Structures are given as structure tokens and as C-alpha cells.
N, C-alpha and C positions, 0 to 999 in steps of 0.2 A: 867476388860476386855474392850478392845476397838475393835469395829467391823466396818470395812470399806467395803462397798459394791458398786461396779460399779461406783467408784468415778472418775470424770473428772474435771480438772481445767485448765483454761487458762485465760490470761489477754488480754482483747480486745485492739486492736491497737498496740500490742507488737509482733513484728516478724510475722506479718500477722495472728495474733491470733492463732498460733500453740498451740496445747495442751501441757501444762507443765506436766500434769499427765493424763494418759489415762487408764481407766478401771482398777482402783486399787481395788483389793479384798484381804483384810488382816484381820486376827483375831489375835490381840496381847493379849496373855493370861495374867491373873493376876499373879503378882509376877515375871515376866520375864523381865529382862533389855535388851534393844534392841539398837543396833547401826545402824544408817542410813548411807549407803555408796553410792557413785556414783561420777562421775566426776562433775566439776563445771558446773552449769546449769542443772543438772539432776533432780532438783525439791526437794532436801532434805529439804531446809528451808521452801519451800511452803507446803510440807506435814506436817512439824512440826507445822506450823501456823494453818493449818486446824485441826490438832489434838487438838491444844490448844483452838480452837474455836475463833481464831482471824480473820479467813477468812471462807468463805463458798464455798462449791463445786458448780461447774456449773451443774453437774448431779451427781446422786448417793446419798449415805448417809454415815454419819459417826456418830456412836453412842458411847458415853462415858459412860460406866457402872461403873464408878469410879470417884474419885476426881482427876482432872488433873491440874497441875500447868500451868502458862504461862512460856515461855522460860526463864530460869534463866539468870539474868543479863540484860534482855531487858529494855532499857531506854525510849522507845517511849511512854510509858503510863504515865509518870510523868507530872504533871501540873506545868509549870514554874512559875506561879504567886503564887502558894501555897508553904509553907515551907516544909521542909522534914518531919517534924512531922505531918503536915496536910495531906500530901500525904499518909503517912503510916496509919493514922487514917481512911482516905477514903477507902483505899484498904482493911483494916481490916473489915470495915463494909460491903463492897461489898461481901467479901468472908465469911460472917457469923461469923466474929470474934468479934462482939460487946461485948459479955460477957468477952472476953479475951483481949479487946482493949488495956488497959493500959499495960498489960504484953507484948503484941506484940510490942507496941511502945518502951518499955524499951529494949527488946531484939534487935530490929533493931538499936536503938540509940547506944547501947553498942557495937554491932557488927561492925557498919559502921565506928566508930572512927573518926567522922568529927567535933567533938566539938560543939562550939556555932553555927556553920553553920546549924545544924539540925533545928534551929528555924529561918532560913533565907530563902528567896525565892529560889527555885531550879534553877531558871534562872541565879542566881549569882554563881552557882557551877562550878568548873572545871570539865572536863570530868572524871577525876579520882574520884572526890567526888561523882558524879552521879553514877558511876559504883559501888562504895563502898555501897552507899545507896541501889541500886538495888539488889546487891548480897545479902545483909542482908535481904532485904524485901522478896526476892524470897525464902529464907530458913527459914523464920519466921513462915510459915504455914505448917501444917501437911497434905500433899497430899498423895494419893495412888500412883500416877505416877508423876515424875518430868521430865520436858523437858529441854534439854540443847542444844543450838546451838552455838558451839565453845565458850562456856562460860569459861573464864579464869579470875581469880581474879587479881586485880591490887593493886599496893601499894608496900610497902617495903617487905623485905623477911619475917618478922614476920607476917604481915597481910596476905600475900599469903599463908603461912603455915597454919594459922588459918582458912582461907576461904576454902582451899583445904580439911582440916580435917572435917570441918562442912559439906561440900558437900558430902564427902564419908560417913560420919555418917548418913546423910539423905538417901543416896542410900542403906545403910545397913538396913534401916527400911522400905523402900518402893522400887518401881522399877523405872527404868529410860529409857527414849527414848532419844538418844543422837546423834547429828551430830558432828563429830570431824575428823580432818585430822591426828590425832595422833593415829596410830594403837595400840600403847602401852596402851593408855587410854581406847580404845575400848575393848581390850582384858582383861584389868584389871577390868572394870566395867560392861561389857555386856556379856550375855550368848549367845544371838541369834542376827541375823542380817537381815536387809532388804536392798537389793541391787537394786538401781534405775538406769535404763538404757532406754533411749529413751522414757521416760514418763511412763514406766511400772515397776512394783515392783515384786521382787522375794524374798520369805521368806526362810531363812536358820535357822535351829534349832541351828547350831553352828556358832558362830561369826567368827571362823577361815575360814569356808567355804565361808562366805560372803566376807571376805577380799581376799580370793583366787580368787573369781569371779571378784572382782574389779581389782586385779592385772592382770588378763587375758586380760581384756579390755584395760587397760593402756599400757601393754606390746605390744599388737597388734597395738595400735595407734602409739607407738614409732617405731615399725618395718615398718610401712607404711610411 
């Protein structure tokens, strides 16, 4: 379960320091997969980073009563001077995987399919190679809740199919909090929804109701 109480977030010096999120109060139950919806700039990625623990609220609290992943496919945490293997080993130790360290390294190496580059500095990687490594690393750990911010696998058709299957298998074992502009994916993977508008959040037990609320706002904007 994830509990958010009276959460406010803004970035100082950005747009006169307007609140990105204002007085967010949510309880995300255990075992429920949730889609985050809202127009561009509504704060979806900000809320996801706060849930991941990658950022802190200006006010209020956010309590994670479960193991939560970082956003799947996120590349910002890799150290360019370290090899792919060294990065995976470091992340494994941070997340308590020391006992399973070699198994985690093996799983990521096999999944990423980047060959000898796995033992070369990450700064030498192409963007596609970094994405493959990150996708594999994100799915190598057993979390209670997986976070996804428009995460899509890269590579040839076979790799995309493998990555998509692995992602869905993980979601089948745990829950998901997802940002996506694909309504089909949200309906396929999520039961409930959170709709963000003007910095505030509304919870919907049914993802279809959250999507309908989003359509109502976008249709009104087009009409004006």
C-alpha cells in the first residue's frame, strides 16, 4: 500500500514557482494496478518520481508500505565511467540483492543482449544499448509495485516481443503504476486510475472512468 497525505510539489524558479501538485491525498491499495492520466504538464511524471523516492515533496508525506521500483527504463541512474556489469552489481547491492548478485548480473546480461559491450563503460553505449540495459535491470528485481513512465522496449521485433512479455509477466505477479498515452495499454494492464488536473488528483476505482474524465477535459479544450 502507498499512502499520500497533503502532498505539495513545485520547482522553484519554474513558472513563478506554481505548484505542480497541490494537496494530493491518495491511498493506493496493495495489488491494484493504476494508470496515471492527465494532459501534458499535469504532473504525472512528477508524481511517479515522488512515489519512486527519486524526489521529495515540498509539503505533506508519502509512505511506501511495500517495495517500489524505480521507473522502468530510466537511464539517468547509470554511471558512465562504469561498465554495464559494474552498474548492475552496484544496483543489486543497493537493493539488497548481494546474495543473488551473480544471478541478477546473469539475468540482466542475457536479457539486454548487448554482447561484449556489457563489460565496457556505459558512456560508450548507444542510446539503444543503454535502454536495453535499463529495461533488463528494471525487471531483474522482484518488487511489489513496478513504476512505468511511457516505458517501451527498443530493438528489433524479437527483442521488443521478449521485453513486452517479461514486462507483462512481472505485472502479473505484482502491481503497476503507469503513465502512458496509450489507452489500450492502460485498459489492458490497469484496473484503477488517477486523473491529474490543475495539480490535483482524483481517484477512480475503474480505469475506464478515469479515461472518460480525461476525455471530457480534452474535448472541452478542443471546443474552446
